[in-house]
C-alpha positions in Angstrom: 100.5 39.9 117.2 102.6 38.8 114.3 100.7 41.1 112.1 101.5 44.1 114.3 105.2 43.0 114.4 105.3 42.7 110.6 103.7 46.1 110.2 106.3 47.6 112.5 109.1 46.0 110.5 107.7 47.2 107.2 107.3 50.7 108.7 110.9 50.7 109.9 112.1 49.5 106.5 110.2 52.2 104.7 111.6 54.8 107.1 115.1 53.6 106.4 114.4 53.6 102.7 113.2 57.2 102.9 116.2 58.2 104.9 118.5 56.6 102.3 116.7 58.4 99.5 117.0 61.7 101.4 120.6 61.1 102.1 121.3 60.4 98.4 119.2 63.4 97.2 120.9 66.1 95.1 120.2 68.7 97.8 121.8 66.6 100.6 124.8 65.9 98.4 125.2 69.6 97.6 125.1 70.3 101.3 127.8 67.7 102.0 130.0 69.1 99.2 129.6 72.7 100.5 130.4 71.5 104.0 133.6 69.7 102.9 134.8 72.8 100.9 134.1 75.1 103.8 135.9 72.8 106.2 138.9 72.5 103.8 139.0 76.3 103.4 138.8 77.0 107.1 139.4 74.0 109.4 139.3 76.2 112.5 135.8 75.5 113.9 136.2 77.5 117.1 134.1 80.4 115.7 131.1 78.1 115.6 131.0 78.0 119.4 129.4 81.4 119.5 126.8 81.3 116.7 123.8 83.3 117.7 120.8 81.1 118.2 118.1 83.4 116.8 117.7 85.4 113.6 121.1 84.6 112.0 119.5 83.0 109.0 117.2 86.0 108.4 120.1 88.5 108.8 122.2 86.4 106.4 119.4 86.4 103.8 118.9 90.1 104.2 122.6 90.8 103.7 122.8 88.7 100.6 119.7 90.3 99.1 121.2 93.8 99.8 124.5 92.8 98.2 122.7 91.5 95.1 120.5 94.5 94.7 123.2 97.2 95.1 126.7 95.9 95.6 128.3 99.4 95.4 125.9 101.1 97.7 126.6 101.0 101.5 123.5 100.5 103.6 123.6 101.7 107.2 121.1 100.2 109.7 119.7 102.6 112.2 119.3 100.6 115.4 119.1 102.2 118.8 122.2 101.7 121.0 121.6 99.8 124.2 123.3 100.8 127.3 124.8 98.4 129.8 121.9 99.0 132.1 119.4 98.2 129.3 121.2 95.0 128.5 121.3 94.0 132.2 117.6 94.7 132.6 116.7 92.6 129.5 118.8 89.7 130.8 117.1 89.9 134.2 113.7 89.9 132.7 114.6 87.0 130.4 116.0 85.0 133.2 112.8 85.6 135.3 110.6 84.6 132.3 112.7 81.5 131.4 114.4 80.2 134.5 115.6 77.0 132.7 117.7 79.0 130.3 120.6 81.0 131.7 122.0 84.0 129.7 125.4 85.3 130.4 127.3 88.3 128.9 130.9 88.5 128.0 133.2 91.0 126.4 131.5 94.1 127.9 128.0 92.8 126.8 129.1 92.2 123.2 128.6 88.5 123.5 125.6 86.7 125.1 126.0 83.0 125.7 123.1 80.7 126.5 123.3 77.9 129.1 120.7 75.2 129.6 121.1 73.6 133.0 119.4 70.4 131.7 122.4 69.5 129.6 124.8 70.0 132.4 122.8 67.8 134.7 122.4 65.2 131.9 126.1 65.2 131.2 126.9 64.8 134.9 124.4 61.8 135.0 126.0 60.2 132.0 129.5 60.6 133.5 128.4 58.9 136.6 127.3 55.8 134.7 
């Protein structure tokens, strides 16, 4: 029994050591510096409330690559326009497929927000305690 306990302690110590090394790594420190500069440059974090949850990193990479390859050339994307009915139908189908995730539109369907009822129930339970 003591052997298992000792192995658990050693495993925990190794995990903490790995976390400490990751935290002190050059990549993590650069991330912290960038975050501090970004926050100092724009302390208003209200825009982060509505960050899209899917595809934003891919779009960002694509935009950066396009700017690097031809900074003076304007690139237009040809995407089909969705009507209000199309968007409503997509939301209805999504809500049927994923009943635990609630999608809501705002600003004449320009903003789609995601709600997960689990978090609301969890927060209500925490506030009761």
